[in-house]
Steps between C-alpha positions, in 0.01 A plus 500: 500500500181623672351842422600618849858387437498678165376820659775490763768428245378799294506721809859398589624535144608135491411183312604296800231365726632542854217294647645182350818536709522382859544782758620503858433809710694540822355763734779606734338647809181300452375542861498880486211743442601587144503135393167423669318810393643561156725235352297181554155660435640638168641160406155358573347766273723383219426136577123524480531692172718222348791740470757288688673211323319173519797351698576735784631468857506791752746451782491719805826571686517672840632466858167409667442142603207359304393185316357518146147466644554771763633732231202438278257567784684827563459602135144389449314800651691735270440283197133476589475875528653529156247249374207698636633829362564350157233575242624327181503135598275309740704312754427238761671352805611210285675741257667676795614163641623401158721808487621453859602145418766655274634705794784335698708640786854470631625643833846651490747609763550826318437652150853398414448134598667314211404158636131592492522629145673177395221302657241691297699453185529126548130472574409701193719288273350182636139612465543639151712219369225267620256709291708442190625857442846563347564821690328793669506875542563647849356823645626622833274756676687696768221602743779621727649817651794626293758432773475124426489514121874440476514190720192347338637563151845361579352183652263443206783544252729261685242237594279498186610706203858380468458137592511280191262737318249371746183598323600291199406137503613447146849621397401597145246748639754714690413827327123460508402588857525825702552617857340834607483691825226742617634758746270717711567865584644691679808503273718678753461821699715728287746492215782328687285230661333435164842449329604263775181295460545488121858386549400223742228366275720515195734242663224244484278599208532665161297815434283316248394256779395777745143635511480784748129533574325832550132399519391835362637386164242222507199724549251526217518878470880514514533229232240688300718811476718354216196389300310822556794719400627319200186356339308831492614778269359789706660398832849504359443837327410652841769344717762775477604838633293686241173366639562381858495749785597259779484133608381389842544136622317433825483228763277536803409267784234567765690310773828529683773245569264249667767333711759507223660817628829330580543406134358823360708724721814350354387591146247781492244589235757602237672162498185303559291656219655779297847371405353175362121489431441860393831531321412193293173656400677824403762323287226313298307823445799706387732256320561524128321238286704180500522328161314195645242476780433129467689201364870426465740768640206699644619452861841656429358776281237611746742503793759687293239771436425524874867526593548783243221700669650449851840604367355838402393585857736688728530393868221662694583779745310599817365808316269259318381302802209554745477250789240414758434256783157419640419579860527187714746326266745427784216348714559181303670274761732351234662843453779528758630842402233736627684803351507348154493736201387232254246648253162332458406760232713640224469728199795490257555695179731400220565588137602284205770680304430384147339648191158345568447601863742788570336745745199282584475460882437145622357476852504182710257494789483216755361477848358286776204578730341725240139556401457219249658202332613591148776456250481694179686660213382853417622695195381864486519664159570862424230766475281510197628777267328836552239340729460808717433728201265255336290414805561791733660276761770235538384150395588204720807316380461168319636209701567135421460280811587135534366360827728215597312402808235448619228472225726527200396763245630730230338837443565831330368810670340683207317830469155504345217753479293543816166337432217746439526864388850568623811479284736477792749205479445241769731210576393136460675184390553258219559177688563127498394343829649149512238364738216579264678483165679170540312209659806277537685536825858622504757258650706642786841648443694206644317248281588699189866541599559138601360393158737746335794341678391151385471632144835683516356850460721747684354834390291524818795450730770739614844469346827568692591821311142629547537450877835688512349794304201522732714498814729768353194727477379450859802415716619859566165616649462171694832555671421865570165406659670241723763750605219704648547806280129531436189442704168350411178707524237339717161407360184343643399145402221502244600837352636579152842545656697782668377854476654672205555180295242594232646848474846346461383288209341798325813714553742229384306365206237754397235238551153660507236312702139527389307498828165504311564163337431162669567167332250231605612136470 
């Protein structure tokens, strides 16, 4: 076993070398934007880093009419861009062509076309049997809208998964190989639609086969939360109601819907960002320590801890919500309802009712068409004891900040003596800037998560009971917003958000902003 293989086996907590087993990846919806821009470039990323099995086939499945060569030509610009952006491995056109030669394509009448799936299955068996393999693992990537998950899953089960144990070419290997499915969000629009989707998928796949992907769980800083919290003594001593004043989790984009208004208007900023991405960050920050972070059983233990946190949060009421919509939102031609009340900006407060976090306000902030692009976790700590008596004025609060994107960094806002003759406390930072501290580039979130699926690591994917708990928290306010019982405050594009938003955060959380401090990346 090579050193690289040993390293991967150690990371996955297994003595089994997955790279020795043949793998077939079927990308369902291969002609769509998600597949072209994310799925295939991320598979290429794994390929050039020797992280895919040595015997691998990638089969595209969609409704567009294309030959294999036409499909490869369509993918090549996106693969080439990935190659240019990549900084760990030098790539060439021949390496790109080598990867594309593994990419095949099959046109289907629909995503439930059983005949087309059988064709793919027969082709795979022939190609791999010719290569001398005894069996192969199969990964289905649903780069699809949720309304066709059920028909695709049912057809795959009937045409491939239940036909003569079709991925087994040798009868005595029947328990060796696996079938897994990656499912993209959104996972429903509310609690009832989520339950329906779960029920539909459960007819075709077991829960252990399903990997519901939230790409935020693949980001470097989000994955770092578990390591940072549980491998450092002082972090865990501070992460509780005795030390923490409030928690703010922020997502900001400097652009609007950009022609995707038709999709966005059906979901809004709460469904699009807060109920999934930001809630995932919160659950990792606030969960109790699981007994294992890596290795066997870690996936179940980590997700159990996250579910326990979500179960301690009451459904949110409108008293803890502040909504906004940027001026000109309905100018997007794809938005047909010009009187829409869909929020493009939201502040939401919640509390975790357990012994660690009781009484600590947690604020979610998300918005489009704001003043900058940023996603970060910000933990503000309580006042230093007797600071006003000691120094004659309030000292700035300590804050721990994890910048998720862009320019990943971790820093602690810390008070030090003002340089010179003064003894006044001034705020600066203890920091780790990933761009300057770590020379090696970080892989993108999709590359990390696809590798996790291949290795059978589920801790970075969303389990069914976790989904239900999250929708129970947000469904009441989502229905109330859609019923028109509250209106969004207007705000200008490029601003920090609606007037009064910062005051709302301070009032609801006690967060104290230090206007004299400026962090420079």
